[in-house]
C-alpha positions as CSV (number, residue, x, y, z in Angstrom):
1,M,0.0,0.1,0.2
2,S,1.3,3.5,-0.7
3,K,1.5,6.3,1.9
4,I,1.5,10.0,1.9
5,V,5.4,10.8,2.6
6,A,5.2,14.8,2.5
7,I,3.6,17.6,2.2
8,D,5.2,20.1,-0.2
9,T,4.3,23.6,0.2
10,L,5.9,26.8,-2.1
11,D,5.0,30.4,-2.1
12,V,3.9,31.2,-5.5
13,R,3.1,35.0,-6.2
14,F,1.9,36.6,-9.7
15,P,2.8,40.8,-9.9
16,T,-0.8,41.5,-11.4
17,S,-0.5,44.6,-9.3
18,R,1.6,46.1,-12.4
19,E,-1.7,46.7,-14.6
20,L,-4.0,46.7,-11.4
21,D,-5.5,43.0,-12.4
22,G,-7.8,42.2,-9.9
23,S,-8.5,45.5,-8.4
24,D,-11.6,46.4,-6.5
25,A,-12.5,48.8,-3.4
26,M,-11.1,46.9,-0.6
27,N,-8.0,45.4,-2.4
28,P,-6.3,48.3,-4.9
29,D,-3.4,46.6,-5.9
30,P,-3.3,42.8,-5.2
31,D,-0.9,40.7,-6.5
32,Y,-2.5,37.0,-7.3
33,S,-0.9,34.4,-5.2
34,A,-1.0,30.5,-4.1
35,A,0.1,28.8,-1.5
36,Y,0.6,25.6,-3.1
37,L,1.1,22.2,-2.2
38,A,1.6,18.8,-2.9
39,L,0.4,15.7,-1.3
40,R,3.5,13.4,-2.3
41,T,3.2,9.6,-2.1
42,D,5.8,6.9,-2.6
43,D,3.7,5.4,-5.3
44,A,5.9,4.0,-8.1
45,D,4.3,6.1,-10.4
46,G,4.7,9.6,-8.8
47,L,1.0,9.9,-7.7
48,A,0.7,13.0,-5.7
49,G,-2.6,15.3,-5.0
50,H,-2.3,19.0,-5.7
51,G,-4.0,21.8,-4.2
52,L,-3.6,25.7,-3.7
53,V,-4.9,28.3,-1.4
54,F,-5.6,31.8,-2.9
55,T,-4.2,35.0,-1.4
56,I,-3.4,38.5,-2.9
57,G,0.4,38.4,-1.7
58,R,1.7,38.8,1.7
59,G,-0.9,36.4,3.1
60,N,0.9,33.4,1.8
61,D,3.7,33.6,4.6
62,V,1.1,32.7,7.0
63,Q,-0.8,30.4,4.7
64,T,2.1,28.2,3.6
65,A,2.7,27.9,7.5
66,A,-0.2,26.8,8.2
67,I,-0.2,24.2,5.8
68,G,2.4,22.9,6.9
69,A,1.1,22.6,10.3
70,L,-0.8,19.9,9.3
71,S,1.8,17.6,8.3
72,H,1.5,15.6,11.3
73,L,-1.8,14.9,10.6
74,V,-1.3,13.6,7.1
75,V,2.2,12.2,6.6
76,G,2.2,8.5,7.0
77,L,-1.6,7.9,5.9
78,D,-2.5,5.0,3.6
79,V,-3.5,6.9,0.4
80,E,-6.3,4.2,-0.3
81,A,-7.7,4.9,3.4
82,V,-7.8,8.7,2.5
83,V,-9.1,8.2,-1.1
84,D,-11.5,6.0,0.1
85,D,-12.8,7.7,3.2
86,L,-12.7,11.3,2.2
87,G,-15.3,12.2,4.6
88,A,-12.9,10.7,7.6
89,F,-10.0,12.4,6.1
90,A,-11.7,15.9,6.3
91,R,-13.0,15.0,9.6
92,R,-9.7,14.3,10.9
93,L,-8.3,17.7,10.3
94,N,-11.2,19.7,11.4
95,D,-11.4,17.7,14.7
96,D,-7.6,18.0,15.8
97,S,-8.1,19.8,19.2
98,Q,-5.0,22.1,18.9
99,L,-5.6,23.4,15.6
100,R,-9.6,23.7,16.4
101,W,-8.6,26.2,19.2
102,L,-7.5,28.4,16.1
103,G,-10.9,28.4,14.5
104,P,-13.0,26.6,14.8
105,E,-13.6,26.2,11.3
106,K,-12.5,29.7,10.2
107,G,-9.7,32.0,8.9
108,V,-6.2,31.0,8.0
109,M,-6.3,27.5,9.6
110,H,-9.4,26.3,7.8
111,M,-8.4,27.7,4.6
112,A,-5.5,25.7,5.0
113,I,-7.1,22.4,5.9
114,G,-9.6,23.1,2.7
115,G,-6.4,23.1,0.6
116,V,-5.2,20.0,1.9
117,I,-8.3,18.3,1.5
118,N,-9.1,19.7,-2.0
119,A,-5.5,17.8,-2.6
120,A,-7.1,14.9,-1.3
121,W,-9.6,14.7,-3.5
122,D,-7.6,15.7,-6.5
123,L,-5.3,12.3,-5.4
124,A,-8.3,10.5,-5.2
125,A,-10.0,11.8,-8.9
126,R,-6.1,11.3,-10.2
127,R,-6.0,7.6,-8.8
128,A,-9.4,7.0,-10.6
129,G,-8.6,8.2,-14.1
130,K,-11.3,11.1,-13.7
131,P,-11.7,14.8,-13.6
132,L,-13.2,15.9,-10.2
133,W,-16.7,16.7,-11.5
134,R,-17.1,13.6,-13.1
135,Y,-15.5,11.7,-10.0
136,I,-18.3,13.0,-8.2
137,A,-20.6,12.6,-10.2
138,D,-20.3,8.9,-10.4
139,M,-20.8,8.9,-6.6
140,T,-23.5,7.2,-5.1
141,P,-25.7,9.6,-3.3
142,E,-24.9,7.6,0.0
143,Q,-21.0,8.1,-0.9
144,V,-21.7,12.0,-1.2
145,V,-23.6,12.0,1.9
146,A,-20.7,10.4,3.6
147,A,-18.5,13.0,2.8
148,V,-20.2,15.8,4.2
149,D,-20.2,16.9,8.2
150,F,-23.8,17.9,9.3
151,R,-22.5,19.0,12.3
152,Y,-24.3,22.5,12.8
153,L,-26.6,22.3,10.1
154,T,-29.4,19.8,11.1
155,D,-31.9,22.3,11.6
156,A,-31.7,23.3,8.0
157,L,-30.2,20.2,6.3
158,T,-30.1,16.6,7.9
159,P,-28.5,13.6,6.3
160,D,-31.6,12.0,5.3
161,D,-32.7,15.5,3.7
162,A,-29.3,15.6,1.6
163,L,-30.0,12.0,0.8
164,A,-33.3,12.7,-0.6
165,L,-32.1,15.8,-2.7
166,L,-29.2,13.6,-4.3
167,K,-32.0,10.8,-5.3
168,R,-34.2,13.4,-6.8
169,A,-31.5,14.2,-9.0
170,E,-30.3,10.8,-10.2
171,P,-32.9,10.4,-13.2
172,G,-31.2,12.0,-16.6
173,K,-27.8,12.3,-14.7
174,L,-26.3,10.4,-17.9
175,E,-28.2,12.9,-20.1
176,R,-26.9,16.1,-18.1
177,I,-23.4,14.6,-18.5
178,R,-24.0,14.3,-22.2
179,E,-25.1,18.2,-22.4
180,L,-22.2,19.2,-20.2
181,E,-19.9,17.4,-22.1
182,A,-21.0,19.0,-25.5
183,H,-21.8,22.7,-24.7
184,G,-20.4,23.1,-21.3
185,Y,-21.5,25.6,-18.6
186,P,-22.5,29.4,-18.7
187,A,-19.8,31.8,-17.7
188,Y,-19.9,35.4,-16.7
189,T,-16.7,37.3,-16.7
190,T,-15.2,40.3,-14.3
191,S,-12.2,41.0,-16.7
192,P,-13.5,44.1,-18.0
193,G,-14.3,45.5,-14.1
194,W,-11.2,45.7,-12.2
195,L,-11.8,49.4,-10.3
196,G,-8.1,50.4,-11.2
197,Y,-8.8,50.3,-15.0
198,S,-9.4,53.4,-17.3
199,D,-12.9,54.1,-18.8
200,E,-11.5,53.2,-22.2
201,K,-10.3,50.1,-21.2
202,L,-13.1,49.3,-19.8
203,V,-15.5,50.0,-22.4
204,R,-13.0,48.0,-24.7
205,L,-12.9,44.6,-22.7
206,A,-16.8,44.8,-22.4
207,R,-17.3,45.2,-26.3
208,E,-14.9,42.3,-26.4
209,A,-16.6,40.3,-24.0
210,V,-20.0,40.1,-25.6
211,A,-18.3,39.6,-28.8
212,E,-16.8,36.4,-27.1
213,G,-20.0,35.1,-25.9
214,F,-20.5,36.2,-22.4
215,R,-24.1,36.9,-21.3
216,T,-23.4,38.8,-17.9
217,I,-20.3,41.1,-17.2
218,K,-19.7,42.4,-13.7
219,L,-18.3,45.5,-12.6
220,K,-16.0,46.3,-9.5
221,V,-17.7,49.3,-7.3
222,G,-17.8,51.2,-4.1
223,A,-14.8,53.3,-3.8
224,N,-16.5,56.5,-5.1
225,L,-20.2,56.7,-5.9
226,D,-19.8,59.4,-8.8
227,D,-17.0,57.1,-10.8
228,D,-19.2,54.0,-10.6
229,V,-22.4,55.8,-12.0
230,R,-20.0,56.8,-14.5
231,R,-18.8,53.3,-15.2
232,C,-22.0,52.0,-15.0
233,R,-23.4,54.1,-17.6
234,L,-20.2,53.5,-19.9
235,A,-20.3,49.8,-19.3
236,R,-24.3,49.5,-20.1
237,Q,-24.2,51.7,-23.5
238,A,-20.9,49.3,-24.1
239,I,-22.8,46.2,-24.1
240,G,-26.5,47.4,-24.6
241,P,-29.8,46.5,-23.1
242,D,-29.7,42.3,-23.3
243,I,-26.7,41.8,-21.7
244,A,-26.8,41.6,-17.6
245,M,-24.4,43.3,-15.4
246,A,-23.5,43.0,-11.7
247,V,-21.6,44.9,-9.5
248,D,-19.4,43.8,-6.7
249,A,-18.8,46.1,-3.7
250,N,-16.1,43.7,-1.7
251,Q,-17.6,44.4,1.7
252,R,-17.0,48.1,1.3
253,W,-20.1,49.2,2.7
254,D,-22.1,49.6,6.1
255,V,-26.1,48.9,5.5
256,A,-27.2,52.2,5.2
257,P,-24.7,53.1,2.8
258,A,-25.4,50.3,0.5
259,I,-28.9,50.9,0.4
260,E,-28.4,54.6,-0.6
261,W,-25.6,53.7,-3.0
262,M,-27.3,51.0,-5.0
263,R,-30.4,53.8,-5.4
264,H,-28.2,55.7,-7.5
265,L,-27.0,52.0,-9.2
266,A,-30.5,50.5,-10.0
267,P,-31.2,52.2,-13.0
268,F,-28.4,50.6,-14.8
269,D,-30.6,47.1,-14.4
270,I,-28.4,45.5,-12.0
271,A,-28.6,41.7,-12.2
272,W,-27.3,41.8,-8.7
273,I,-24.8,43.4,-6.1
274,E,-22.4,41.3,-4.6
275,E,-20.7,41.6,-0.9
276,P,-22.4,45.0,-0.3
277,T,-21.1,44.6,3.6
278,S,-19.4,42.2,5.6
279,P,-19.4,38.6,4.8
280,D,-20.5,37.7,8.5
281,D,-23.5,40.5,8.7
282,I,-26.3,38.2,7.7
283,L,-28.6,40.5,9.5
284,G,-27.1,43.4,7.6
285,H,-27.4,41.5,4.1
286,A,-31.2,41.0,4.7
287,A,-31.6,44.7,5.5
288,I,-30.0,45.5,2.2
289,R,-31.9,43.0,0.3
290,C,-35.2,44.3,1.8
291,G,-34.0,48.0,1.1
292,I,-33.0,47.7,-2.6
293,A,-35.6,45.3,-3.6
294,P,-36.0,44.2,-6.4
295,V,-32.2,44.2,-7.1
296,P,-31.0,40.7,-6.1
297,V,-28.2,40.7,-3.4
298,S,-25.1,37.7,-3.3
299,T,-22.1,37.3,-1.1
300,G,-20.1,33.9,-0.3
301,E,-16.5,34.5,-1.8
302,H,-15.4,35.4,1.9
303,T,-18.2,33.2,3.5
304,Q,-15.9,31.2,6.0
305,N,-17.8,28.2,6.3
306,R,-21.3,26.2,6.1
307,I,-22.9,27.6,9.2
308,V,-22.8,31.2,7.9
309,F,-24.2,30.1,4.6
310,K,-26.9,28.1,6.5
311,Q,-28.1,31.2,8.5
312,L,-27.9,33.7,5.1
313,L,-30.3,31.0,3.5
314,Q,-32.3,30.5,6.9
315,A,-32.4,34.4,7.3
316,Q,-33.9,34.9,3.5
317,A,-30.6,37.7,3.3
318,V,-29.4,36.4,-0.2
319,D,-30.9,36.2,-3.6
320,L,-27.9,34.0,-5.1
321,I,-24.8,32.6,-3.2
322,Q,-21.4,32.5,-4.7
323,I,-19.1,29.4,-3.4
324,D,-14.8,29.7,-3.3
325,A,-13.1,26.3,-4.0
326,A,-10.1,27.6,-1.8
327,R,-12.1,29.9,0.9
328,V,-14.0,26.9,2.9
329,G,-13.1,23.6,4.3
330,G,-12.3,21.8,0.9
331,V,-14.4,19.9,-1.6
332,N,-16.4,18.1,1.6
333,E,-17.8,21.7,3.0
334,N,-18.6,23.2,-0.4
335,L,-20.6,19.9,-1.2
336,A,-22.5,20.6,2.3
337,I,-23.2,24.4,0.9
338,L,-24.8,23.0,-2.6
339,L,-27.0,20.7,-1.1
340,L,-28.0,23.8,1.6
341,A,-28.5,25.7,-1.4
342,A,-30.5,23.2,-3.4
343,K,-32.5,22.6,-0.1
344,F,-33.5,26.3,-0.1
345,G,-33.9,26.9,-3.8
346,V,-31.0,29.6,-4.5
347,R,-29.3,29.9,-7.2
348,V,-25.0,29.3,-7.3
349,F,-22.4,31.6,-8.9
350,P,-19.3,30.2,-8.2
351,H,-16.5,33.0,-7.4
352,A,-13.6,32.5,-9.4
353,G,-11.1,36.0,-8.9
354,G,-8.0,34.6,-8.1
355,V,-5.2,32.3,-9.3
356,G,-6.3,29.0,-9.9
357,L,-9.5,29.4,-8.6
358,C,-11.3,29.2,-12.3
359,E,-9.7,25.9,-12.8
360,L,-10.9,24.6,-9.4
361,V,-14.4,26.2,-9.0
362,Q,-15.9,24.7,-12.4
363,H,-15.5,21.1,-11.1
364,L,-17.8,21.8,-8.3
365,A,-20.6,23.6,-10.3
366,M,-20.6,20.9,-13.0
367,A,-20.8,18.1,-10.1
368,D,-23.9,20.3,-8.7
369,F,-25.7,20.3,-12.3
370,V,-25.1,16.8,-12.7
371,A,-25.9,15.0,-9.0
372,I,-27.0,17.8,-6.8
373,S,-29.3,20.7,-8.1
374,A,-29.5,19.3,-11.6
375,S,-29.7,22.6,-12.9
376,M,-27.7,25.4,-14.9
377,E,-30.8,27.6,-15.8
378,D,-30.1,31.3,-14.7
379,R,-26.7,30.2,-13.5
380,A,-22.5,30.7,-14.2
381,I,-19.2,30.2,-13.1
382,E,-17.3,33.4,-13.0
383,F,-14.2,34.1,-15.3
384,V,-11.3,36.1,-15.4
385,D,-8.7,35.9,-18.0
386,H,-5.6,35.8,-15.9
387,L,-3.0,33.0,-15.2
388,H,-4.3,30.1,-16.7
389,E,-1.2,29.7,-19.2
390,H,0.7,28.4,-15.5
391,F,-1.6,25.4,-15.0
392,L,-1.2,21.9,-16.9
393,D,-5.0,21.4,-17.3
394,P,-6.4,25.1,-17.8
395,V,-9.6,26.3,-18.2
396,R,-11.2,26.5,-21.7
397,I,-13.9,28.9,-22.8
398,R,-15.8,28.9,-26.1
399,D,-18.5,31.2,-26.7
400,G,-18.9,32.6,-23.1
401,R,-19.2,28.9,-21.7
402,Y,-16.5,26.7,-19.6
403,L,-15.8,23.3,-21.6
404,A,-15.9,20.4,-19.1
405,P,-12.5,19.3,-18.1
406,T,-11.2,15.8,-19.3
407,A,-8.1,15.2,-17.8
408,P,-7.8,13.2,-14.5
409,G,-7.7,15.6,-10.9
410,F,-8.7,18.9,-9.7
411,S,-6.9,21.0,-12.6
412,A,-4.9,22.3,-9.9
413,Q,-1.3,21.3,-10.8
414,M,1.0,24.1,-12.1
415,H,3.5,24.0,-14.3
416,Q,7.5,23.5,-12.7
417,A,8.5,26.3,-14.6
418,S,5.9,28.6,-13.6
419,L,6.1,27.4,-9.9
420,Q,10.2,28.0,-10.3
421,R,9.8,31.3,-12.0
422,F,7.2,32.8,-9.6
423,R,8.3,31.3,-6.5
424,Y,8.5,34.2,-3.6
425,P,11.1,35.5,-2.7
426,D,14.0,34.0,-5.0
427,G,12.0,33.3,-8.2
428,P,13.2,34.7,-11.2
429,A,10.2,37.1,-11.5
430,W,11.1,38.7,-8.1
431,T,14.9,38.8,-8.0
432,E,14.9,40.8,-11.8
433,Q,12.3,42.9,-10.4
434,A,14.3,43.8,-7.5
435,G,17.2,44.3,-9.5
436,A,15.2,46.8,-12.0
437,Q,14.1,48.4,-8.7
438,S,17.7,48.7,-7.3
439,T,19.1,50.2,-10.5
440,L,16.3,52.7,-10.8
441,S,16.9,53.6,-7.4
442,T,20.3,53.9,-7.9
443,L,19.7,56.3,-11.0
444,L,17.6,58.6,-9.0
445,R,19.7,58.9,-6.4
446,T,22.4,60.0,-8.5
447,V,20.5,62.5,-10.2
448,R,19.3,64.0,-7.4
449,E,23.2,64.2,-5.7
450,G,24.0,65.6,-9.0
451,A,21.1,68.4,-8.8
452,N,22.1,68.8,-5.3
453,T,25.7,69.7,-6.8
454,G,24.7,71.3,-9.6
455,H,26.2,68.5,-11.9
456,I,23.9,65.9,-13.6
457,P,25.8,62.9,-15.0
458,P,25.1,61.7,-18.7
459,Y,23.2,58.5,-18.7
C-alpha cells in the first residue's frame, strides 16, 4: 500500500498589481498568489495530489506555514484509506483539538485545511482516472452524504434531506453529463470591471466580452459613487440592454450606505450586488436585500464556513450565493453548501477571481449540475482571463461557456517552470524586478545628488 510521505508547500506570487488586474474597492493593488501544495506519495508512478490556497500576496507567508502545520495529521497515512473515505479524512483535520482552537472552522487554519482536503480529492480523482466533476458525479448519493459533515446543519439540512435531494437528481444524470460535455457550463466575466482600469479599457473589454459570447459582465464598485455611476453608464452603453451587468462592492459598505449607493446604480438594470457589506453580517444582508429590492443580493466569496451559509439562507438574506473553492474547508464543505442551496432553492454563481480559482471551482459547479441541483438555468461560473497559462489543465472557454475538463484530477497542478519562476522571494520574476528597482533607485539617487551639486551625470 502506498503512503503519503510529505506535504510540499511553495509560496507562489504573480505581480498582477503592475497592471491593476484584480483591483477593487477594498484591494487596490493585489498580487494574485497561491500557497501551493502537493501531497507527495511513495507510489511508483509518482502519484500526487495538488492543491492551493488563494491570497493576494503577503497572506502566503502565514498560509504556507498553516499548511505545513498539518503535516503530522497527514504524512504516513495510507493513500487508499484516505481516498476511500474522504469524509473521515476531512474530519481528521477539522477535529484536531489543537488546530480547532484556532477557529473553529474559520480563518487561515480552515483555509489551509481546505487546501489539503482539496489536494486529497485531486489525488482520489487522479487515482480513478477521472476529472473531479465526473468523480463526484459518479459517486452514489450515499457516498456523497458520507463525505459531508452535518454538524451544526441539521436544523436546516439533515443527512436524510441530503440523501433525498441527491436521489431526486439521479434520473437524467447521464443526459446531463452528455449535455455538459457537449455544450459546457455558462460563464460570466469580471475581466472588464477591475476598479483600477481606465474608462477606455473598461469599454473595450466589455465589448470584447460580448463578442466572445459572455451574457453577463461584472464591475467592481464602492470606492467613489460618481465614478461608479459613470462606469456603469459606460458599460451599459457598451454592452447594450440585453446583456446582464452585475456589480461587486467587496464588503465596502455599512448597511445604510449600501442601500443609498445602490439606489443610484439600480437604474442601470443591475443583475445583482455582490458583497455589499461584511460577509459575517447576516442581518445586514437581509436589511440590504429588503432595502434595495428588486435588485438581487449575493455573497459567499469570503463566507467562512457552511454555518454562515446556512444562516444566510435561513434568514432569506440573499437571492444567490457564491461558493469559493479555496475559502472554506475544501470539497467536502462545498458539497454541504451546494446541498444547502439546493434545499433552499437558491442559485449558485461560483466565485473565481484569483489564480487557480477558475480551474478549481468549475468542477464544483459541474458536479452540482450533474448530481445535486440538476440545473444550470440562470446560473454561471465567474471567469477572469488571468494566469491560466501556468496550469497543466487550464480552463477552456468557448462562446462564453466553460468546457468540461477531461484530464484526471482537480485541475490544480501548475507547470514546474511557473512554480520556479514565480516562487517568492527568490524566483526570477521577483529577483529580476528587485534588480530593476535597485538600478532605478541608484539612477534616481545619482540624479538627485547631481542636482544638489549642479552636475547631472550623462546617461
